[in-house]
C-alpha positions as CSV (number, residue, x, y, z in Angstrom):
1,X,6.7,-5.9,-2.4
2,X,5.9,-5.4,1.6
3,X,5.0,-2.4,3.7
4,X,6.1,-4.0,6.8
5,X,5.9,-1.5,9.9
6,X,4.9,2.0,10.5
7,X,4.0,4.3,7.5
8,X,6.5,7.0,7.6
9,X,8.6,9.0,5.4
10,X,11.5,6.4,5.2
11,X,8.8,3.3,4.6
12,X,7.0,5.3,2.0
13,X,10.2,6.3,0.2
14,X,11.2,2.5,0.1
15,X,7.6,1.4,-1.2
16,X,7.5,4.3,-3.9
17,X,10.9,3.2,-5.0
18,X,10.1,-0.4,-5.3
19,X,6.8,0.5,-7.0
20,X,8.8,2.3,-9.7
21,X,11.1,-0.4,-10.1
22,X,8.3,-3.1,-10.5
23,X,6.5,-0.9,-12.9
24,X,9.4,-0.6,-15.3
25,X,10.2,-4.6,-14.9
26,X,6.6,-5.7,-15.4
27,X,5.0,-6.3,-18.7
28,X,1.9,-4.5,-20.0
29,X,-0.6,-3.9,-17.3
30,X,0.2,-7.0,-15.2
31,X,-0.6,-6.1,-11.4
32,X,1.8,-5.3,-8.7
33,X,0.9,-6.9,-5.3
34,X,1.6,-4.7,-2.1
35,X,1.5,-6.7,1.2
36,X,0.4,-4.6,4.0
37,X,1.6,-5.5,7.4
38,X,1.4,-2.1,9.2
39,X,-0.1,-0.4,12.3
40,X,-0.4,2.9,10.2
41,X,1.4,6.1,10.6
42,X,1.6,9.3,9.0
43,X,-1.5,10.5,7.0
44,X,0.5,12.5,4.4
45,X,3.5,9.9,3.8
46,X,0.7,7.1,3.3
47,X,-1.3,9.5,0.5
48,X,2.2,9.8,-1.2
49,X,1.9,6.0,-1.7
50,X,-1.6,6.1,-2.7
51,X,-1.3,9.0,-5.3
52,X,2.0,7.4,-6.6
53,X,0.2,4.0,-7.0
54,X,-2.7,5.6,-8.8
55,X,-0.5,7.4,-11.2
56,X,0.7,4.1,-12.6
57,X,-0.9,2.5,-15.7
58,X,-1.5,-0.8,-13.9
59,X,-3.2,-1.9,-11.1
60,X,-2.0,-2.2,-7.5
61,X,-3.6,-4.9,-5.5
62,X,-3.3,-5.3,-1.9
63,X,-2.8,-8.2,0.5
64,X,-3.6,-7.6,4.1
65,X,-1.9,-9.5,7.1
66,X,-2.7,-6.5,9.5
67,X,-3.6,-3.0,8.1
68,X,-4.7,-0.4,10.6
69,X,-5.3,3.4,10.3
70,X,-3.4,4.6,7.3
71,X,-2.8,1.1,6.3
72,X,-6.5,0.8,6.1
73,X,-6.6,3.7,4.0
74,X,-3.9,2.6,1.7
75,X,-5.7,-0.8,1.3
76,X,-9.0,1.0,0.5
77,X,-7.6,3.5,-2.0
78,X,-5.8,0.9,-4.2
79,X,-7.4,-1.8,-6.6
80,X,-8.5,-5.1,-5.5
81,X,-7.9,-5.8,-1.8
82,X,-7.2,-9.0,-0.6
83,X,-7.0,-10.2,3.1
84,X,-5.8,-13.4,4.8
85,X,-8.3,-15.5,6.4
86,X,-7.2,-14.2,9.9
87,X,-6.0,-10.6,8.6
88,X,-7.1,-7.6,10.3
89,X,-8.2,-4.2,8.7
90,X,-8.9,-1.5,11.2
91,X,-10.3,1.9,10.5
92,X,-11.1,5.0,12.2
93,X,-11.2,8.9,11.5
94,X,-7.9,10.4,10.5
95,X,-6.4,13.3,12.5
């Protein structure tokens, strides 16, 4: 699954829908992979992704193409973090 674009109410709603769908479809504790290609966005909406993902009984691994701001926070709060050789993670203080 992919978070592509701004972290906002619509994108988060879609990611959460897909997380629930994948969680039901996958056996046992097989991980779900979330690809991040996002400049960040809403802190509150992004934390909804983190909280929902952490509530599942399976790991959620991230694969980062580009994750800035809230995208970085999502990557940091989930399980194993992978980053492409030319991937970018950017952090700053949240506002």
